C-alpha positions as CSV (number, residue, x, y, z in Angstrom):
1,M,-15.3,-98.1,20.9
2,P,-16.8,-99.2,17.6
3,R,-14.8,-98.8,14.4
4,F,-16.1,-96.2,12.0
5,A,-15.1,-95.3,8.5
6,P,-11.5,-94.1,8.4
7,Y,-12.1,-91.4,5.8
8,Q,-14.3,-88.3,5.6
9,P,-17.5,-88.2,3.6
10,D,-17.4,-86.3,0.3
11,F,-20.4,-86.0,-1.9
12,D,-18.2,-85.1,-4.8
13,R,-16.8,-88.7,-4.6
14,L,-20.3,-90.1,-5.1
15,R,-21.2,-87.6,-7.8
16,K,-18.0,-88.5,-9.8
17,T,-18.7,-92.2,-9.5
18,L,-22.4,-91.8,-10.6
19,S,-21.1,-89.7,-13.5
20,L,-18.8,-92.7,-14.6
21,Q,-15.7,-91.0,-13.4
22,Q,-12.9,-92.4,-11.2
23,A,-13.1,-91.0,-7.6
24,D,-10.6,-91.4,-4.9
25,R,-12.4,-94.4,-3.6
26,I,-15.5,-96.6,-4.2
27,P,-18.6,-95.2,-2.5
28,V,-21.3,-97.1,-0.7
29,L,-25.0,-96.5,-1.4
30,E,-28.3,-98.1,-0.3
31,L,-32.0,-97.5,-0.9
32,G,-32.9,-98.3,2.7
33,I,-31.3,-99.4,6.0
34,D,-33.3,-100.6,8.9
35,E,-33.1,-98.3,11.9
36,G,-32.3,-101.2,14.2
37,I,-29.2,-102.0,12.1
38,M,-28.2,-98.4,12.2
39,G,-28.5,-98.3,16.0
40,H,-26.5,-101.5,16.4
41,F,-23.8,-100.0,14.3
42,L,-23.7,-96.7,16.2
43,G,-24.2,-98.3,19.6
44,R,-27.3,-96.2,20.4
45,P,-30.9,-96.0,19.2
46,V,-31.5,-93.9,16.1
47,N,-34.5,-91.7,16.9
48,T,-33.7,-88.3,15.3
49,L,-32.4,-86.9,12.1
50,K,-29.2,-86.1,13.8
51,D,-28.8,-89.7,14.8
52,R,-29.4,-90.8,11.2
53,I,-26.8,-88.3,9.9
54,D,-24.3,-89.6,12.5
55,F,-24.9,-93.1,11.3
56,F,-24.4,-92.3,7.6
57,R,-21.3,-90.2,8.3
58,C,-19.7,-92.8,10.6
59,A,-20.6,-95.8,8.2
60,G,-18.8,-94.1,5.3
61,Y,-21.7,-92.8,3.3
62,D,-21.2,-89.5,1.5
63,Y,-24.9,-88.6,1.6
64,I,-28.1,-89.1,3.6
65,K,-31.3,-90.3,1.9
66,L,-34.5,-88.5,2.8
67,S,-38.1,-88.9,1.6
68,P,-41.1,-86.6,2.0
69,V,-43.3,-87.8,4.8
70,I,-46.6,-88.3,2.9
71,D,-49.4,-90.7,3.4
72,M,-50.5,-91.9,-0.1
73,N,-53.7,-93.3,1.4
74,P,-54.9,-90.7,3.9
75,A,-58.3,-92.1,4.2
76,G,-56.9,-95.3,5.7
77,L,-58.6,-97.6,3.3
78,V,-57.0,-101.1,3.2
79,P,-57.9,-103.9,0.9
80,A,-57.9,-107.5,2.0
81,G,-54.3,-108.5,2.6
82,G,-53.2,-104.9,3.2
83,F,-50.4,-103.1,1.5
84,R,-46.7,-104.1,1.4
85,H,-44.2,-102.3,3.5
86,S,-40.6,-101.7,2.6
87,E,-38.2,-104.5,3.4
88,A,-36.1,-101.8,5.1
89,S,-38.9,-100.7,7.4
90,G,-38.5,-100.4,11.1
91,Q,-38.5,-103.4,13.3
92,D,-41.9,-102.6,14.8
93,R,-43.7,-102.5,11.4
94,A,-45.5,-105.6,10.3
95,R,-44.9,-106.9,6.8
96,K,-48.0,-107.7,4.7
97,W,-48.6,-108.9,1.2
98,G,-49.7,-106.5,-1.5
99,S,-53.3,-106.6,-2.6
100,E,-53.4,-109.5,-5.1
101,G,-57.1,-109.5,-6.0
102,K,-59.5,-106.6,-5.7
103,G,-58.1,-103.4,-4.4
104,I,-59.6,-100.2,-3.1
105,I,-59.8,-98.6,-6.6
106,S,-61.4,-101.2,-8.8
107,T,-64.2,-99.0,-10.4
108,W,-64.6,-95.4,-11.6
109,E,-66.8,-94.7,-8.6
110,A,-64.1,-95.8,-6.2
111,F,-61.5,-93.7,-8.1
112,E,-63.7,-90.6,-7.9
113,Q,-64.3,-91.1,-4.2
114,F,-60.7,-91.9,-3.3
115,Q,-59.0,-89.2,-1.2
116,F,-55.6,-88.7,-2.8
117,P,-53.2,-86.6,-0.7
118,S,-52.0,-83.1,-1.5
119,V,-48.4,-82.0,-1.5
120,K,-47.9,-79.5,1.4
121,D,-44.9,-77.8,2.9
122,D,-44.9,-79.8,6.1
123,L,-44.0,-83.0,4.1
124,F,-40.5,-81.6,3.7
125,L,-39.6,-80.6,7.3
126,L,-36.8,-83.2,7.3
127,F,-35.2,-81.5,4.3
128,E,-35.3,-78.1,6.1
129,Q,-33.7,-79.7,9.2
130,A,-31.0,-81.3,7.1
131,E,-30.0,-77.9,5.7
132,R,-29.1,-77.0,9.3
133,L,-27.7,-80.3,10.5
134,L,-25.9,-81.9,7.6
135,P,-22.1,-81.5,7.4
136,P,-21.0,-79.3,4.4
137,E,-19.2,-82.2,2.7
138,M,-22.4,-84.3,2.6
139,R,-25.6,-83.9,0.6
140,V,-29.2,-85.2,0.6
141,I,-30.4,-87.7,-2.0
142,G,-34.1,-87.1,-2.3
143,Q,-36.1,-90.4,-2.7
144,Y,-39.6,-91.4,-3.5
145,G,-41.3,-93.6,-6.1
146,D,-43.8,-96.3,-6.8
147,I,-46.1,-94.8,-9.5
148,F,-46.5,-98.3,-10.9
149,T,-46.6,-100.0,-7.5
150,F,-49.1,-97.7,-6.0
151,T,-51.3,-98.1,-9.1
152,W,-51.5,-101.9,-9.0
153,E,-51.7,-101.9,-5.2
154,F,-54.6,-99.5,-5.1
155,M,-56.4,-101.5,-7.8
156,G,-55.3,-105.0,-6.7
157,F,-52.9,-106.8,-9.0
158,E,-55.4,-109.0,-10.7
159,T,-57.9,-106.1,-11.1
160,F,-55.0,-104.0,-12.5
161,C,-54.1,-106.7,-15.1
162,F,-57.6,-107.2,-16.3
163,A,-58.2,-103.5,-16.5
164,C,-55.1,-103.0,-18.7
165,V,-57.2,-104.8,-21.3
166,E,-60.8,-104.1,-20.3
167,D,-60.7,-100.6,-18.8
168,E,-57.5,-98.8,-20.0
169,E,-59.0,-95.4,-19.2
170,L,-59.3,-96.3,-15.5
171,V,-55.7,-97.6,-15.4
172,G,-54.5,-94.4,-17.1
173,A,-56.5,-92.2,-14.7
174,V,-54.9,-93.9,-11.7
175,F,-51.4,-93.7,-13.2
176,E,-52.0,-90.0,-14.0
177,R,-53.2,-89.1,-10.5
178,I,-50.4,-90.9,-8.7
179,G,-47.8,-89.8,-11.2
180,A,-48.7,-86.1,-10.8
181,I,-48.4,-86.4,-7.0
182,V,-45.0,-88.2,-7.1
183,Y,-43.6,-85.8,-9.7
184,E,-44.6,-82.8,-7.6
185,L,-42.7,-84.4,-4.7
186,F,-39.6,-84.7,-6.8
187,E,-40.0,-81.1,-8.0
188,R,-40.2,-79.9,-4.4
189,M,-37.2,-82.0,-3.3
190,A,-35.1,-80.6,-6.2
191,Q,-35.6,-77.1,-5.0
192,F,-33.6,-77.6,-1.8
193,D,-30.0,-76.5,-2.0
194,I,-29.0,-79.4,0.2
195,V,-30.2,-82.0,-2.3
196,G,-27.5,-83.4,-4.6
197,G,-29.4,-86.2,-6.4
198,L,-32.8,-87.8,-6.9
199,F,-33.6,-91.5,-6.4
200,Y,-36.8,-93.0,-8.0
201,S,-37.7,-96.5,-6.7
202,D,-40.4,-98.7,-8.3
203,D,-40.2,-102.4,-8.7
204,I,-41.3,-103.5,-12.2
205,A,-39.7,-106.9,-12.5
206,Y,-39.3,-110.4,-10.9
207,Q,-36.1,-112.4,-11.0
208,T,-37.3,-113.9,-14.3
209,G,-38.6,-110.8,-16.1
210,L,-41.0,-107.9,-16.1
211,M,-44.2,-107.8,-14.0
212,A,-46.2,-106.6,-16.9
213,A,-45.8,-106.3,-20.7
214,P,-43.2,-103.6,-21.7
215,A,-46.0,-101.6,-23.4
216,I,-47.6,-100.9,-20.0
217,F,-44.4,-99.3,-18.8
218,H,-43.8,-97.4,-22.0
219,K,-47.4,-96.0,-21.9
220,Y,-47.9,-95.2,-18.3
221,L,-44.7,-95.2,-16.3
222,F,-41.7,-94.1,-18.4
223,P,-43.3,-90.7,-19.4
224,W,-43.3,-89.8,-15.7
225,M,-39.8,-91.1,-15.2
226,K,-38.7,-89.0,-18.2
227,K,-40.1,-85.9,-16.5
228,I,-38.0,-86.7,-13.4
229,G,-35.0,-87.3,-15.7
230,R,-35.4,-83.9,-17.2
231,L,-35.7,-82.4,-13.8
232,C,-32.4,-84.1,-12.8
233,A,-30.7,-83.0,-16.0
234,H,-31.7,-79.4,-15.4
235,R,-30.2,-79.4,-11.9
236,G,-27.2,-81.5,-12.9
237,F,-28.3,-84.3,-10.5
238,P,-27.6,-88.0,-10.9
239,F,-30.9,-89.8,-11.5
240,I,-30.8,-93.1,-9.6
241,Y,-33.4,-95.8,-10.3
242,H,-34.3,-98.8,-8.2
243,S,-36.1,-101.9,-9.3
244,D,-35.6,-105.5,-8.3
245,G,-35.5,-108.2,-10.9
246,K,-34.4,-108.6,-14.5
247,L,-34.7,-105.5,-16.7
248,W,-33.1,-106.5,-20.0
249,E,-36.3,-105.9,-22.0
250,V,-36.5,-102.2,-21.0
251,M,-32.9,-101.1,-20.4
252,E,-32.8,-98.9,-23.5
253,A,-36.1,-97.3,-22.5
254,L,-34.8,-96.7,-18.9
255,L,-31.8,-95.0,-20.4
256,A,-34.0,-92.9,-22.6
257,T,-35.8,-91.5,-19.4
258,G,-32.5,-90.1,-18.3
259,V,-31.6,-92.7,-15.6
260,T,-27.9,-92.4,-14.9
261,A,-27.5,-95.1,-12.2
262,L,-29.2,-98.4,-11.5
263,Q,-29.7,-100.1,-8.1
264,P,-29.6,-102.9,-6.9
265,I,-28.7,-105.3,-9.8
266,E,-30.3,-108.2,-7.9
267,P,-27.8,-111.0,-8.1
268,K,-30.3,-113.9,-8.6
269,A,-31.8,-112.0,-11.5
270,W,-28.8,-111.1,-13.6
271,D,-25.0,-111.0,-13.8
272,I,-23.7,-107.5,-12.8
273,V,-20.5,-108.1,-14.8
274,E,-22.6,-108.6,-17.9
275,V,-24.6,-105.5,-17.1
276,K,-21.3,-103.6,-16.7
277,Q,-20.0,-104.9,-20.1
278,R,-23.1,-104.0,-21.9
279,Y,-24.1,-100.7,-20.3
280,G,-21.2,-99.6,-18.1
281,D,-20.3,-96.8,-20.5
282,R,-23.7,-95.2,-20.1
283,L,-24.9,-96.3,-16.7
284,A,-23.5,-96.4,-13.1
285,L,-24.2,-99.6,-11.2
286,I,-25.0,-99.9,-7.5
287,G,-25.3,-102.9,-5.2
288,N,-25.3,-106.6,-5.9
289,V,-24.2,-108.0,-2.5
290,D,-26.9,-110.6,-2.0
291,V,-29.3,-109.9,0.8
292,D,-29.5,-113.7,1.5
293,L,-25.8,-113.7,2.0
294,L,-26.0,-110.7,4.3
295,A,-28.8,-112.4,6.3
296,R,-27.6,-116.1,6.4
297,G,-23.9,-116.1,5.3
298,T,-20.8,-115.5,7.3
299,A,-18.8,-112.3,7.7
300,D,-15.9,-113.8,5.8
301,A,-18.1,-114.8,2.9
302,V,-19.6,-111.3,2.7
303,A,-16.1,-109.7,2.8
304,A,-14.9,-112.0,0.0
305,E,-17.9,-111.2,-2.2
306,T,-17.6,-107.5,-1.6
307,K,-13.9,-107.6,-2.4
308,R,-14.7,-109.6,-5.6
309,L,-17.2,-106.9,-6.7
310,I,-14.7,-104.1,-6.0
311,G,-12.1,-105.8,-8.1
312,A,-14.4,-106.6,-11.0
313,L,-16.4,-103.4,-11.1
314,G,-14.5,-100.6,-9.4
315,P,-11.7,-99.8,-11.9
316,G,-12.5,-96.8,-14.0
317,G,-15.4,-95.7,-11.8
318,G,-19.2,-96.1,-12.2
319,Y,-19.7,-98.6,-9.3
320,C,-21.0,-98.2,-5.7
321,V,-21.0,-101.1,-3.3
322,G,-24.3,-101.9,-1.7
323,S,-26.8,-104.7,-1.0
324,G,-28.8,-106.5,-3.7
325,N,-32.0,-104.8,-2.4
326,T,-31.9,-103.0,1.0
327,I,-30.6,-103.6,4.5
328,P,-33.6,-105.1,6.4
329,N,-33.8,-105.9,10.0
330,Y,-33.0,-109.6,9.5
331,V,-29.6,-109.0,8.1
332,R,-26.8,-110.0,10.5
333,P,-25.2,-106.8,11.8
334,E,-21.8,-108.4,11.7
335,N,-22.3,-109.2,8.0
336,Y,-23.4,-105.7,7.2
337,R,-20.3,-104.4,9.0
338,A,-18.1,-106.8,7.1
339,M,-19.4,-105.3,3.8
340,L,-18.7,-101.8,4.9
341,E,-15.3,-102.5,6.4
342,T,-14.2,-104.3,3.2
343,V,-15.0,-101.1,1.3
344,W,-13.1,-99.1,3.9
345,D,-10.1,-101.3,3.6
346,Y,-10.1,-102.1,-0.2
347,G,-12.1,-99.3,-1.8
348,A,-9.3,-96.7,-2.1
349,V,-8.2,-96.2,-5.7
């Protein structure tokens, strides 16, 4: 019989931690977990929402993360190289590079002909099911994102960069169209009583710094994030933001959008202890267990690193254990379990 978390889920525990308060124990939180890893943990395939809820509950998570099921490219247009898939995608999905050169929206004509999706009720069926299936002590964290990422992927990264100088109106039009869709998704998610927080994900940085000049994000992305932040503030939700890479240049701007928690604090990009020292009184921190360690290290090394992070960041609240990105299918299941079990054993306050 596999060992499961020896405590009951409690979303109030996570809510307190993300509000910089001390909860009864340190929570765990991830942007994504591969379904094969979930199935290995449970001892059975994860095929249904009930299976996913069972996994999150048994693994010690106080929530389940859900996203609208929307196809942002319903016409099926794919540039050379294809689009990237999430690192936490299912085992049967192929990983492809993002479009580096010319994308599918490189001209005004292509923009006007592109079939952007509409937001319909059937995108949220999982949220309706969760209202019936989720234990009362758990809540849904609604997640979507990628206003910046979809923009440069649809345009192609090189085309996007040139257009930021040569055709700013086109860049602004793509941002505006995608931003409006994504914001409507967040508006709809926030209406469900079962939702207890919102999670916006959008990579804007490498390990060495930002992917574009700060002015690009100030002009095109952060206004949309600020709208999501206001939505969270109105509902009393934590506003979690995910980006890989080093974000020092825009930390104050991110806080100004209303972000209350940052994930995953990529360990090769910056020191989470320094982030805690500089921003821990205004921002909850999530993650930092290196994915490379989870994939190629030993269970003992993972346990030691997790215990170190608990000791350094846990006192006083404001820290959730998690990976330095997501839990993809190449992570060793025994290492992932070692991270969780260390939280189970040493995370109580």
